[in-house]
N, CA, C and O of each residue as an XYZ file, in Angstrom:
776
protein
N     -32.037     78.231   -140.999
C     -31.572     79.580   -140.753
C     -32.589     80.352   -139.934
O     -33.796     80.129   -140.029
N     -32.083     81.245   -139.146
C     -32.938     82.091   -138.329
C     -33.443     83.252   -139.178
O     -32.664     83.911   -139.867
N     -34.739     83.498   -139.126
C     -35.302     84.607   -139.886
C     -35.051     85.922   -139.162
O     -34.694     85.936   -137.984
N     -35.240     87.026   -139.879
C     -35.058     88.353   -139.279
C     -36.053     88.577   -138.148
O     -35.716     89.201   -137.143
N     -37.277     88.072   -138.303
C     -38.298     88.215   -137.261
C     -37.850     87.501   -135.986
O     -37.995     88.030   -134.884
N     -37.299     86.287   -136.150
C     -36.811     85.534   -134.993
C     -35.637     86.243   -134.326
O     -35.542     86.281   -133.099
N     -34.742     86.806   -135.141
C     -33.595     87.526   -134.585
C     -34.062     88.739   -133.786
O     -33.564     88.994   -132.690
N     -35.026     89.490   -134.340
C     -35.537     90.675   -133.658
C     -36.202     90.283   -132.337
O     -36.001     90.942   -131.317
N     -37.004     89.198   -132.359
C     -37.663     88.732   -131.140
C     -36.630     88.326   -130.090
O     -36.808     88.601   -128.904
N     -35.535     87.664   -130.533
C     -34.499     87.243   -129.600
C     -33.818     88.458   -128.973
O     -33.569     88.488   -127.768
N     -33.512     89.486   -129.825
C     -32.886     90.694   -129.301
C     -33.791     91.371   -128.274
O     -33.317     91.848   -127.243
N     -35.093     91.413   -128.557
C     -36.037     92.034   -127.624
C     -36.037     91.273   -126.299
O     -36.032     91.881   -125.229
N     -36.043     89.969   -126.372
C     -36.024     89.172   -125.148
C     -34.738     89.435   -124.358
O     -34.773     89.549   -123.133
N     -33.620     89.531   -125.051
C     -32.345     89.801   -124.380
C     -32.378     91.175   -123.719
O     -31.914     91.339   -122.591
N     -32.924     92.154   -124.421
C     -32.992     93.517   -123.889
C     -33.924     93.562   -122.674
O     -33.598     94.174   -121.657
N     -35.080     92.913   -122.789
C     -36.033     92.895   -121.673
C     -35.425     92.202   -120.457
O     -35.580     92.674   -119.331
N     -34.735     91.088   -120.677
C     -34.094     90.366   -119.578
C     -33.043     91.239   -118.903
O     -32.945     91.278   -117.677
N     -32.255     91.941   -119.727
C     -31.224     92.818   -119.175
C     -31.841     93.949   -118.354
O     -31.311     94.312   -117.303
N     -32.945     94.500   -118.820
C     -33.619     95.568   -118.077
C     -34.116     95.075   -116.723
O     -34.007     95.778   -115.719
N     -34.663     93.861   -116.703
C     -35.145     93.281   -115.440
C     -33.975     93.048   -114.486
O     -34.050     93.401   -113.310
N     -32.894     92.454   -114.994
C     -31.719     92.197   -114.156
C     -31.114     93.502   -113.639
O     -30.726     93.597   -112.474
N     -31.039     94.503   -114.514
C     -30.487     95.792   -114.098
C     -31.346     96.404   -112.991
O     -30.821     96.988   -112.043
N     -32.663     96.268   -113.117
C     -33.573     96.793   -112.101
C     -33.379     96.141   -110.743
O     -33.542     96.789   -109.709
N     -33.036     94.874   -110.742
C     -32.816     94.146   -109.489
C     -31.413     94.415   -108.937
O     -31.252     94.696   -107.749
N     -30.408     94.328   -109.798
C     -29.025     94.423   -109.347
C     -28.526     95.853   -109.142
O     -27.681     96.104   -108.283
N     -29.055     96.788   -109.936
C     -28.572     98.160   -109.890
C     -29.731     99.154   -109.829
O     -29.740    100.158   -110.541
N     -30.688     98.865   -108.987
C     -31.907     99.674   -108.929
C     -31.666    101.129   -108.531
O     -32.456    102.001   -108.895
N     -30.603    101.406   -107.800
C     -30.349    102.769   -107.327
C     -29.735    103.666   -108.405
O     -29.637    104.880   -108.221
N     -29.323    103.071   -109.528
C     -28.679    103.853   -110.584
C     -29.715    104.263   -111.620
O     -30.342    103.423   -112.265
N     -29.878    105.572   -111.763
C     -30.847    106.123   -112.709
C     -30.428    105.834   -114.144
O     -29.236    105.795   -114.449
N     -31.389    105.634   -115.014
C     -31.155    105.338   -116.426
C     -30.390    106.470   -117.126
O     -29.693    106.233   -118.113
N     -30.522    107.698   -116.612
C     -29.838    108.837   -117.223
C     -28.319    108.709   -117.165
O     -27.616    109.346   -117.949
N     -27.807    107.895   -116.246
C     -26.373    107.717   -116.105
C     -25.835    106.600   -117.006
O     -24.632    106.341   -117.008
N     -26.702    105.942   -117.763
C     -26.316    104.795   -118.578
C     -26.309    105.146   -120.060
O     -27.017    106.049   -120.507
N     -25.508    104.427   -120.796
C     -25.447    104.603   -122.248
C     -26.548    103.762   -122.868
O     -26.649    102.565   -122.599
N     -27.368    104.382   -123.691
C     -28.433    103.687   -124.411
C     -28.338    104.095   -125.870
O     -28.592    105.251   -126.208
N     -27.977    103.169   -126.729
C     -27.748    103.507   -128.128
C     -29.002    104.005   -128.832
O     -28.920    104.617   -129.897
N     -30.165    103.743   -128.237
C     -31.408    104.212   -128.841
C     -31.666    105.692   -128.550
O     -32.413    106.345   -129.278
N     -31.050    106.221   -127.490
C     -31.275    107.630   -127.141
C     -30.012    108.480   -127.191
O     -30.095    109.687   -127.420
N     -28.848    107.878   -126.981
C     -27.593    108.628   -127.027
C     -27.067    108.698   -128.456
O     -27.289    107.795   -129.263
N     -26.378    109.771   -128.743
C     -25.776    109.946   -130.066
C     -24.296    109.609   -129.989
O     -23.707    109.573   -128.909
N     -23.707    109.364   -131.150
C     -22.272    109.103   -131.192
C     -21.934    107.642   -131.020
O     -21.028    107.305   -130.258
N     -22.642    106.767   -131.711
C     -22.356    105.340   -131.605
C     -22.181    104.747   -132.985
O     -22.540    105.369   -133.985
N     -21.635    103.557   -133.042
C     -21.525    102.796   -134.273
C     -21.773    101.336   -133.947
O     -21.764    100.942   -132.781
N     -21.989    100.550   -134.960
C     -22.209     99.119   -134.771
C     -20.858     98.411   -134.813
O     -20.090     98.573   -135.762
N     -20.578     97.628   -133.782
C     -19.315     96.900   -133.686
C     -19.632     95.417   -133.469
O     -20.527     95.086   -132.691
N     -18.904     94.517   -134.153
C     -19.147     93.087   -133.944
C     -18.934     92.689   -132.485
O     -18.018     93.180   -131.825
N     -19.772     91.815   -132.000
C     -19.618     91.331   -130.622
C     -18.353     90.516   -130.441
O     -17.926     90.260   -129.315
N     -17.771     90.121   -131.520
C     -16.528     89.352   -131.467
C     -15.290     90.251   -131.404
O     -14.168     89.744   -131.427
N     -15.470     91.569   -131.327
C     -14.354     92.518   -131.411
C     -13.202     92.202   -130.448
O     -12.051     92.242   -130.883
N     -13.440     91.894   -129.175
C     -12.285     91.593   -128.303
C     -11.445     90.423   -128.821
O     -10.219     90.434   -128.702
N     -12.099     89.425   -129.389
C     -11.365     88.269   -129.910
C     -10.676     88.625   -131.222
O      -9.566     88.166   -131.490
N     -11.336     89.445   -132.038
C     -10.699     89.914   -133.275
C      -9.417     90.666   -132.947
O      -8.383     90.456   -133.580
N      -9.495     91.546   -131.950
C      -8.321     92.324   -131.543
C      -7.214     91.411   -131.005
O      -6.035     91.615   -131.293
N      -7.603     90.419   -130.233
C      -6.611     89.466   -129.709
C      -5.928     88.721   -130.853
O      -4.711     88.537   -130.846
N      -6.720     88.298   -131.831
C      -6.161     87.597   -132.986
C      -5.216     88.480   -133.786
O      -4.135     88.044   -134.182
N      -5.623     89.713   -134.021
C      -4.771     90.652   -134.764
C      -3.461     90.868   -134.011
O      -2.385     90.833   -134.608
N      -3.553     91.089   -132.707
C      -2.332     91.293   -131.907
C      -1.432     90.063   -131.949
O      -0.209     90.192   -132.001
N      -2.023     88.875   -131.927
C      -1.227     87.643   -131.976
C      -0.522     87.489   -133.325
O       0.594     86.975   -133.395
N      -1.179     87.937   -134.387
C      -0.591     87.780   -135.721
C       0.367     88.915   -136.076
O       1.181     88.770   -136.989
N       0.281     90.043   -135.366
C       1.182     91.170   -135.640
C       2.249     91.306   -134.558
O       3.033     92.255   -134.574
N       2.280     90.384   -133.642
C       3.239     90.224   -132.546
C       3.904     91.492   -132.010
O       3.298     92.203   -131.208
N       5.119     91.790   -132.426
C       5.876     92.905   -131.850
C       5.274     94.267   -132.183
O       5.607     95.273   -131.556
N       4.401     94.289   -133.159
C       3.730     95.537   -133.559
C       2.225     95.332   -133.528
O       1.588     95.320   -134.581
N       1.639     95.172   -132.343
C       0.213     94.849   -132.239
C      -0.678     95.914   -132.892
O      -0.530     97.111   -132.641
N      -1.607     95.445   -133.735
C      -2.469     96.347   -134.495
C      -3.937     96.245   -134.096
O      -4.791     96.836   -134.757
N      -4.251     95.514   -133.035
C      -5.638     95.343   -132.612
C      -6.319     96.645   -132.243
O      -7.470     96.868   -132.617
N      -5.630     97.502   -131.521
C      -6.217     98.775   -131.101
C      -6.420     99.705   -132.306
O      -7.388    100.464   -132.359
N      -5.505     99.634   -133.262
C      -5.650    100.414   -134.495
C      -6.913     99.983   -135.228
O      -7.658    100.818   -135.741
N      -7.148     98.678   -135.275
C      -8.352     98.147   -135.929
C      -9.618     98.614   -135.205
O     -10.589     99.026   -135.839
N      -9.596     98.546   -133.890
C     -10.755     98.980   -133.113
C     -11.055    100.461   -133.350
O     -12.217    100.848   -133.470
N     -10.029    101.272   -133.416
C     -10.248    102.708   -133.629
C     -10.869    102.973   -134.994
O     -11.632    103.928   -135.145
N     -10.558    102.146   -135.993
C     -11.211    102.286   -137.299
C     -12.706    102.017   -137.183
O     -13.522    102.757   -137.733
N     -13.058    100.961   -136.468
C     -14.482    100.632   -136.292
C     -15.214    101.752   -135.559
O     -16.378    102.025   -135.849
N     -14.549    102.390   -134.625
C     -15.184    103.486   -133.894
C     -15.420    104.699   -134.778
O     -16.222    105.566   -134.432
N     -14.745    104.775   -135.897
C     -14.929    105.868   -136.843
C     -15.855    105.493   -137.998
O     -16.232    106.358   -138.788
N     -16.223    104.226   -138.107
C     -17.078    103.787   -139.219
C     -18.497    104.319   -139.026
O     -19.092    104.125   -137.967
N     -19.041    104.987   -140.042
C     -20.388    105.560   -139.924
C     -21.487    104.538   -140.225
O     -22.393    104.822   -141.008
N     -21.414    103.361   -139.615
C     -22.320    102.257   -139.918
C     -22.302    101.927   -141.406
O     -23.298    101.482   -141.976
N     -21.162    102.153   -142.009
C     -20.877    101.779   -143.382
C     -19.409    101.379   -143.378
O     -18.623    101.967   -142.636
N     -19.020    100.409   -144.175
C     -17.636     99.936   -144.084
C     -16.573    100.850   -144.680
O     -15.386    100.542   -144.578
N     -16.962    101.972   -145.305
C     -15.970    102.869   -145.884
C     -15.654    104.017   -144.927
O     -16.548    104.690   -144.414
N     -14.361    104.219   -144.703
C     -13.887    105.316   -143.855
C     -12.973    106.187   -144.717
O     -12.101    105.674   -145.418
N     -13.175    107.494   -144.665
C     -12.301    108.433   -145.360
C     -11.407    109.084   -144.302
O     -11.880    109.742   -143.375
N     -10.109    108.878   -144.472
C      -9.138    109.374   -143.494
C      -8.445    110.590   -144.086
O      -7.533    110.473   -144.904
N      -8.895    111.752   -143.657
C      -8.318    112.996   -144.165
C      -7.146    113.473   -143.304
O      -6.296    114.231   -143.770
N      -7.107    113.027   -142.052
C      -6.038    113.451   -141.148
C      -5.473    112.231   -140.406
O      -5.974    111.861   -139.344
N      -4.440    111.619   -140.965
C      -3.851    110.448   -140.313
C      -3.394    110.691   -138.881
O      -3.412    109.769   -138.065
N      -2.986    111.913   -138.561
C      -2.504    112.199   -137.202
C      -3.613    111.998   -136.179
O      -3.345    111.560   -135.060
N      -4.844    112.306   -136.539
C      -5.973    112.100   -135.620
C      -6.194    110.607   -135.395
O      -6.390    110.170   -134.261
N      -6.162    109.834   -136.464
C      -6.342    108.388   -136.341
C      -5.183    107.755   -135.573
O      -5.388    106.831   -134.787
N      -3.975    108.250   -135.800
C      -2.815    107.733   -135.066
C      -2.978    108.001   -133.576
O      -2.704    107.132   -132.749
N      -3.426    109.207   -133.238
C      -3.641    109.544   -131.832
C      -4.718    108.690   -131.195
O      -4.563    108.238   -130.061
N      -5.815    108.462   -131.917
C      -6.900    107.636   -131.377
C      -6.477    106.182   -131.210
O      -7.019    105.466   -130.368
N      -5.506    105.747   -132.014
C      -4.996    104.380   -131.885
C      -3.959    104.277   -130.771
O      -3.470    103.186   -130.477
N      -3.618    105.414   -130.147
C      -2.716    105.395   -129.003
C      -1.281    105.765   -129.304
O      -0.415    105.612   -128.443
N      -1.006    106.251   -130.515
C       0.371    106.600   -130.873
C       0.597    108.090   -130.697
O      -0.259    108.905   -131.041
N       1.785    108.446   -130.147
C       2.121    109.850   -129.942
C       3.556    110.101   -130.342
O       4.335    109.180   -130.584
N       3.877    111.373   -130.404
C       5.244    111.755   -130.721
C       5.477    111.935   -132.209
O       4.553    111.883   -133.021
N       6.745    112.148   -132.539
C       7.132    112.430   -133.922
C       6.840    111.279   -134.878
O       6.579    111.508   -136.059
N       6.879    110.077   -134.393
C       6.712    108.906   -135.256
C       5.301    108.314   -135.197
O       5.076    107.206   -135.683
N       4.366    109.033   -134.617
C       3.008    108.514   -134.437
C       2.369    108.075   -135.749
O       1.827    106.973   -135.837
N       2.427    108.922   -136.758
C       1.792    108.597   -138.042
C       2.513    107.438   -138.725
O       1.868    106.567   -139.308
N       3.853    107.419   -138.659
C       4.603    106.301   -139.248
C       4.240    104.986   -138.572
O       4.050    103.969   -139.240
N       4.145    105.009   -137.250
C       3.768    103.806   -136.502
C       2.368    103.357   -136.891
O       2.131    102.171   -137.120
N       1.446    104.302   -136.965
C       0.061    104.007   -137.360
C       0.024    103.406   -138.758
O      -0.690    102.431   -138.990
N       0.780    103.970   -139.690
C       0.795    103.452   -141.070
C       1.324    102.017   -141.119
O       0.827    101.200   -141.895
N       2.322    101.711   -140.301
C       2.826    100.323   -140.262
C       1.747     99.371   -139.757
O       1.605     98.261   -140.272
N       0.985     99.803   -138.748
C      -0.108     98.972   -138.244
C      -1.210     98.811   -139.304
O      -1.777     97.730   -139.464
N      -1.498     99.896   -140.018
C      -2.498     99.839   -141.084
C      -2.043     98.891   -142.194
O      -2.846     98.139   -142.747
N      -0.757     98.935   -142.510
C      -0.212     98.030   -143.525
C      -0.377     96.573   -143.088
O      -0.716     95.711   -143.899
N      -0.138     96.305   -141.808
C      -0.311     94.949   -141.284
C      -1.782     94.512   -141.386
O      -2.074     93.372   -141.747
N      -2.695     95.427   -141.065
C      -4.127     95.099   -141.176
C      -4.508     94.800   -142.629
O      -5.311     93.905   -142.894
N      -3.931     95.548   -143.557
C      -4.202     95.312   -144.977
C      -3.605     93.972   -145.422
O      -4.244     93.228   -146.166
N      -2.396     93.667   -144.974
C      -1.760     92.398   -145.344
C      -2.545     91.203   -144.814
O      -2.624     90.170   -145.479
N      -3.122     91.333   -143.627
C      -3.935     90.253   -143.065
C      -5.292     90.154   -143.752
O      -5.929     89.101   -143.713
N      -5.741     91.234   -144.379
C      -7.021     91.218   -145.083
C      -8.178     91.851   -144.336
O      -9.315     91.801   -144.805
N      -7.909     92.451   -143.170
C      -8.984     93.075   -142.399
C      -9.466     94.381   -143.032
O     -10.608     94.795   -142.831
N      -8.580     95.024   -143.801
C      -8.960     96.253   -144.498
C      -8.442     96.205   -145.932
O      -7.503     95.474   -146.245
N      -9.066     96.987   -146.784
C      -8.568     97.292   -148.126
C      -8.387     98.799   -148.130
O      -9.159     99.518   -147.494
N      -7.385     99.280   -148.832
C      -7.114    100.717   -148.826
C      -6.829    101.219   -150.234
O      -6.322    100.496   -151.091
N      -7.176    102.489   -150.440
C      -6.874    103.193   -151.680
C      -6.197    104.509   -151.332
O      -6.517    105.157   -150.335
N      -5.266    104.874   -152.171
C      -4.510    106.107   -151.976
C      -5.392    107.319   -152.256
O      -6.303    107.271   -153.082
N      -5.101    108.399   -151.551
C      -5.793    109.671   -151.739
C      -4.909    110.797   -151.262
O      -3.705    110.614   -151.083
N      -5.493    111.951   -151.056
C      -4.743    113.145   -150.660
C      -3.957    112.953   -149.369
O      -2.892    113.548   -149.209
N      -4.454    112.140   -148.449
C      -3.792    111.946   -147.150
C      -2.817    110.771   -147.151
O      -2.281    110.413   -146.102
N      -2.584    110.172   -148.311
C      -1.619    109.080   -148.377
C      -2.236    107.749   -148.763
O      -3.342    107.689   -149.299
N      -1.493    106.676   -148.480
C      -1.893    105.324   -148.871
C      -3.196    104.857   -148.246
O      -3.878    103.997   -148.803
N      -3.540    105.402   -147.116
C      -4.740    104.962   -146.390
C      -5.790    106.070   -146.311
O      -6.394    106.283   -145.260
N      -6.003    106.767   -147.412
C      -7.016    107.826   -147.426
C      -8.419    107.218   -147.418
O      -9.299    107.681   -146.694
N      -8.618    106.177   -148.230
C      -9.898    105.473   -148.282
C      -9.673    104.068   -147.730
O      -8.842    103.316   -148.240
N     -10.411    103.729   -146.700
C     -10.248    102.422   -146.057
C     -11.594    101.713   -146.029
O     -12.600    102.275   -145.596
N     -11.595    100.475   -146.495
C     -12.793     99.651   -146.493
C     -12.620     98.543   -145.458
O     -11.683     97.750   -145.545
N     -13.522     98.488   -144.481
C     -13.480     97.426   -143.461
C     -14.104     96.163   -144.058
O     -15.268     96.165   -144.459
N     -13.331     95.104   -144.110
C     -13.830     93.827   -144.626
C     -14.584     93.098   -143.511
O     -14.408     93.407   -142.333
N     -15.412     92.141   -143.883
C     -16.132     91.356   -142.873
C     -15.092     90.590   -142.053
O     -14.443     89.685   -142.577
N     -14.925     90.940   -140.777
C     -13.853     90.323   -139.991
C     -14.079     88.837   -139.735
O     -13.121     88.099   -139.502
N     -15.315     88.394   -139.776
C     -15.581     86.972   -139.554
C     -15.084     86.153   -140.742
O     -14.548     85.059   -140.566
N     -15.260     86.678   -141.936
C     -14.723     86.016   -143.121
C     -13.192     85.990   -143.052
O     -12.567     84.970   -143.341
N     -12.603     87.119   -142.668
C     -11.145     87.222   -142.606
C     -10.580     86.238   -141.586
O      -9.574     85.580   -141.850
N     -11.220     86.134   -140.427
C     -10.743     85.190   -139.401
C     -10.785     83.753   -139.929
O      -9.854     82.980   -139.704
N     -11.854     83.403   -140.622
C     -11.972     82.049   -141.166
C     -10.902     81.810   -142.235
O     -10.324     80.725   -142.305
N     -10.643     82.810   -143.055
C      -9.612     82.706   -144.098
C      -8.235     82.526   -143.470
O      -7.460     81.675   -143.907
N      -7.924     83.326   -142.442
C      -6.628     83.223   -141.776
C      -6.467     81.891   -141.059
O      -5.360     81.356   -140.984
N      -7.561     81.353   -140.531
C      -7.508     80.015   -139.918
C      -7.189     78.968   -140.979
O      -6.347     78.094   -140.770
N      -7.873     79.066   -142.127
C      -7.654     78.108   -143.209
C      -6.214     78.170   -143.733
O      -5.660     77.160   -144.166
N      -5.622     79.355   -143.689
C      -4.241     79.532   -144.143
C      -3.222     79.137   -143.085
O      -2.024     79.096   -143.365
N      -3.686     78.843   -141.863
C      -2.786     78.456   -140.784
C      -2.070     79.626   -140.138
O      -1.072     79.426   -139.445
N      -2.556     80.849   -140.346
C      -1.924     82.044   -139.795
C      -2.470     82.373   -138.406
O      -1.718     82.797   -137.529
N      -3.752     82.182   -138.207
C      -4.414     82.507   -136.942
C      -4.128     81.420   -135.905
O      -4.343     80.241   -136.185
N      -3.653     81.787   -134.722
C      -3.406     80.771   -133.687
C      -4.690     79.998   -133.347
O      -5.766     80.586   -133.233
N      -4.564     78.709   -133.192
C      -5.727     77.856   -132.927
C      -6.450     78.248   -131.641
O      -7.676     78.162   -131.570
N      -5.710     78.674   -130.635
C      -6.348     79.050   -129.372
C      -7.278     80.252   -129.566
O      -8.342     80.310   -128.951
N      -6.893     81.198   -130.403
C      -7.737     82.357   -130.687
C      -8.928     81.925   -131.527
O     -10.055     82.364   -131.297
N      -8.668     81.058   -132.509
C      -9.773     80.597   -133.358
C     -10.821     79.843   -132.544
O     -12.018     79.981   -132.795
N     -10.383     79.057   -131.583
C     -11.328     78.320   -130.739
C     -12.233     79.289   -129.980
O     -13.444     79.077   -129.911
N     -11.660     80.346   -129.415
C     -12.468     81.370   -128.728
C     -13.449     82.024   -129.701
O     -14.626     82.211   -129.393
N     -12.933     82.366   -130.881
C     -13.753     83.009   -131.914
C     -14.921     82.093   -132.309
O     -16.070     82.531   -132.362
N     -14.621     80.846   -132.578
C     -15.634     79.860   -132.974
C     -16.700     79.715   -131.890
O     -17.896     79.720   -132.184
N     -16.268     79.587   -130.651
C     -17.213     79.447   -129.537
C     -18.099     80.682   -129.397
O     -19.296     80.573   -129.132
N     -17.497     81.856   -129.580
C     -18.279     83.097   -129.463
C     -19.292     83.223   -130.604
O     -20.407     83.701   -130.395
N     -18.910     82.800   -131.793
C     -19.837     82.818   -132.933
C     -21.033     81.903   -132.652
O     -22.171     82.250   -132.968
N     -20.777     80.754   -132.068
C     -21.878     79.850   -131.684
C     -22.751     80.495   -130.611
O     -23.979     80.422   -130.665
N     -22.097     81.127   -129.637
C     -22.795     81.748   -128.513
C     -23.739     82.862   -128.958
O     -24.847     82.978   -128.434
N     -23.316     83.674   -129.909
C     -24.141     84.807   -130.329
C     -25.052     84.471   -131.498
O     -25.761     85.342   -132.001
N     -25.042     83.221   -131.935
C     -25.973     82.780   -132.971
C     -25.602     83.201   -134.379
O     -26.480     83.375   -135.223
N     -24.305     83.368   -134.648
C     -23.888     83.786   -135.982
C     -22.992     82.762   -136.665
O     -22.199     83.109   -137.540
N     -23.118     81.517   -136.271
C     -22.291     80.468   -136.859
C     -22.492     80.369   -138.371
O     -21.596     79.945   -139.101
N     -23.673     80.763   -138.826
C     -23.970     80.721   -140.261
C     -22.946     81.548   -141.044
O     -22.682     81.254   -142.210
N     -22.368     82.579   -140.417
C     -21.340     83.370   -141.083
C     -20.066     82.559   -141.318
O     -19.396     82.743   -142.334
N     -19.730     81.677   -140.402
C     -18.566     80.815   -140.595
C     -18.832     79.870   -141.758
O     -17.968     79.659   -142.609
N     -20.033     79.306   -141.787
C     -20.379     78.402   -142.891
C     -20.326     79.126   -144.230
O     -19.816     78.584   -145.211
N     -20.850     80.350   -144.276
C     -20.830     81.133   -145.512
C     -19.395     81.493   -145.893
O     -19.044     81.470   -147.073
N     -18.568     81.822   -144.911
C     -17.162     82.124   -145.186
C     -16.473     80.916   -145.803
O     -15.680     81.066   -146.732
N     -16.760     79.740   -145.307
C     -16.158     78.519   -145.863
C     -16.605     78.301   -147.306
O     -15.813     77.881   -148.150
N     -17.876     78.589   -147.585
C     -18.374     78.481   -148.965
C     -17.639     79.464   -149.873
O     -17.210     79.098   -150.968
N     -17.492     80.711   -149.422
C     -16.812     81.729   -150.218
C     -15.345     81.378   -150.433
O     -14.806     81.583   -151.521
N     -14.704     80.850   -149.398
C     -13.306     80.448   -149.526
C     -13.158     79.313   -150.532
O     -12.204     79.296   -151.310
N     -14.091     78.369   -150.522
C     -14.061     77.266   -151.489
C     -14.240     77.795   -152.906
O     -13.578     77.333   -153.835
N     -15.143     78.773   -153.073
C     -15.346     79.369   -154.401
C     -14.095     80.120   -154.846
O     -13.694     80.014   -156.005
N     -13.473     80.880   -153.939
C     -12.239     81.598   -154.259
C     -11.132     80.631   -154.662
O     -10.382     80.881   -155.605
N     -11.045     79.527   -153.933
C     -10.030     78.524   -154.220
C     -10.253     77.913   -155.595
O      -9.302     77.720   -156.352
N     -11.504     77.608   -155.919
C     -11.823     77.038   -157.228
C     -11.507     78.019   -158.349
O     -11.003     77.621   -159.399
N     -11.802     79.310   -158.131
C     -11.491     80.334   -159.133
C      -9.988     80.461   -159.325
O      -9.514     80.583   -160.455
N      -9.233     80.433   -158.227
C      -7.777     80.534   -158.307
C      -7.184     79.355   -159.073
O      -6.278     79.525   -159.888
N      -7.703     78.166   -158.804
C      -7.224     76.981   -159.509
C      -7.548     77.063   -160.989
O      -6.731     76.668   -161.821
N      -8.724     77.569   -161.334
C      -9.107     77.722   -162.733
C      -8.204     78.728   -163.430
O      -7.806     78.521   -164.576
N      -7.876     79.834   -162.730
C      -6.976     80.845   -163.291
C      -5.586     80.254   -163.512
O      -4.959     80.515   -164.538
N      -5.100     79.458   -162.556
C      -3.787     78.821   -162.689
C      -3.771     77.875   -163.884
O      -2.783     77.797   -164.614
N      -4.887     77.151   -164.075
C      -5.000     76.216   -165.198
C      -4.936     76.934   -166.537
O      -4.383     76.394   -167.495
N      -5.492     78.143   -166.625
C      -5.469     78.926   -167.859
C      -4.069     79.426   -168.178
O      -3.716     79.565   -169.349
N      -3.258     79.702   -167.144
C      -1.929     80.263   -167.332
C      -0.920     79.208   -167.770
O       0.043     79.522   -168.469
N      -1.136     77.962   -167.363
C      -0.178     76.894   -167.704
C      -0.380     76.475   -169.147
O      -1.517     76.357   -169.604
N       0.757     76.240   -169.905
C       0.650     75.868   -171.317
C       0.138     74.475   -171.530
O       0.000     74.036   -172.671
């Protein structure tokens, strides 16, 4: 396993390399015109696999694609997986829905995300999705692959990207957790049978 020190050193090398390349390729563009998460405000941490996660969600929700709805949730996450949704109309608008049925459309997409396992929700003053917990999407993707729900072409992209960014260990851990969940489910079934 890669240690935190090694990960930090790798990130620094990537950042330094990018700065050098930017200096050569885009030397005329001042740094003030660029987004830098270390100096600009209004950012959140998003998985590097997000485009593939969105593609997978859209593929599994077909006629009612929910990928953009999922992305808008991540953009509202305060670097913590819990989001409190006090005004569904704002979230519906940010997900791209407008008109009289915007909130209903958004709620259907949220329901699809919950059914797939990307979010967990609790009811509150604003309805069924007042409290939303973002689940680890890498675990969810592995679970959906194991269940045969996720298209193989999307999973292949996801798997390759996980290898590329050095987070394959998350897939291995997801498989361990899925095996433990399966064993627990089988044990529960055994207790219920006479």
